C-alpha positions as a printed Julia matrix, in Angstrom:
67×3 Matrix{Float64}:
  -2.01   -2.35   -0.99
   1.54   -3.32   -0.18
   3.93   -1.34    2.0
   7.6    -1.31    2.91
   9.15    0.73    5.7
  12.82    1.5     5.15
  15.37    2.8     7.66
  18.3     4.55    6.0
  17.41    2.74    2.76
  17.2    -0.75    4.29
  13.77   -2.46    4.45
  12.79   -3.1     8.08
   9.07   -3.91    7.82
   6.92   -5.16    4.95
   3.35   -6.24    4.54
   0.12   -5.96    2.63
  -3.43   -4.96    3.42
  -6.68   -5.73    1.63
  -8.53   -2.46    1.19
 -11.75   -3.98   -0.08
 -13.97   -1.91   -2.35
 -13.37    1.85   -2.4
 -15.86    3.64   -4.66
 -14.69    6.42   -6.98
 -14.29    9.9    -5.48
 -14.33    8.6    -1.93
 -11.61    8.01    0.62
 -10.74    5.37    3.14
  -8.62    5.69    6.27
  -6.37    2.78    7.18
  -4.03    2.03   10.05
  -0.95   -0.13    9.69
  -0.64   -1.76   13.11
   2.85   -2.01   14.61
   4.42    0.32   12.07
   5.79    2.78   14.62
   7.08    0.21   17.13
  10.82   -0.13   17.65
  11.83    2.97   15.68
  15.2     4.52   16.42
  15.48    8.32   16.6
  18.79    8.5    14.71
  17.5     6.92   11.49
  15.61    8.3     8.5
  12.43    6.33    7.81
  10.47    6.24    4.55
   7.17    4.47    3.94
   6.75    3.13    0.4
   3.16    2.29   -0.59
   2.14    0.4    -3.72
  -1.42    0.17   -5.01
  -2.56   -2.32   -7.61
  -5.78   -2.07   -9.55
  -7.72   -5.27   -9.91
  -8.83   -6.23  -13.41
 -12.52   -5.96  -14.07
 -12.78   -8.68  -16.73
 -11.85  -12.35  -16.58
  -9.75  -12.13  -19.75
  -7.33   -9.72  -18.08
  -8.66   -6.53  -19.64
  -8.53   -3.63  -17.27
 -10.96   -0.72  -17.03
  -8.85    1.29  -19.46
  -9.89   -0.96  -22.37
 -13.62   -0.67  -21.73
 -13.9     2.47  -23.81
């Protein structure tokens, strides 16, 4: 998982976290340390989160091709 915190549209903090294995139909709580430090009250903040699925097969086929 990768994240970017923007303040008024300008990236101010970026990073990535390894979520490990999360089985289907379950949930996982995470904390992004230091994310709320140094925030200014007169700015609009947005947190952008990107998830990437890992491929299941060595040849680059993802789970969608397994039928």
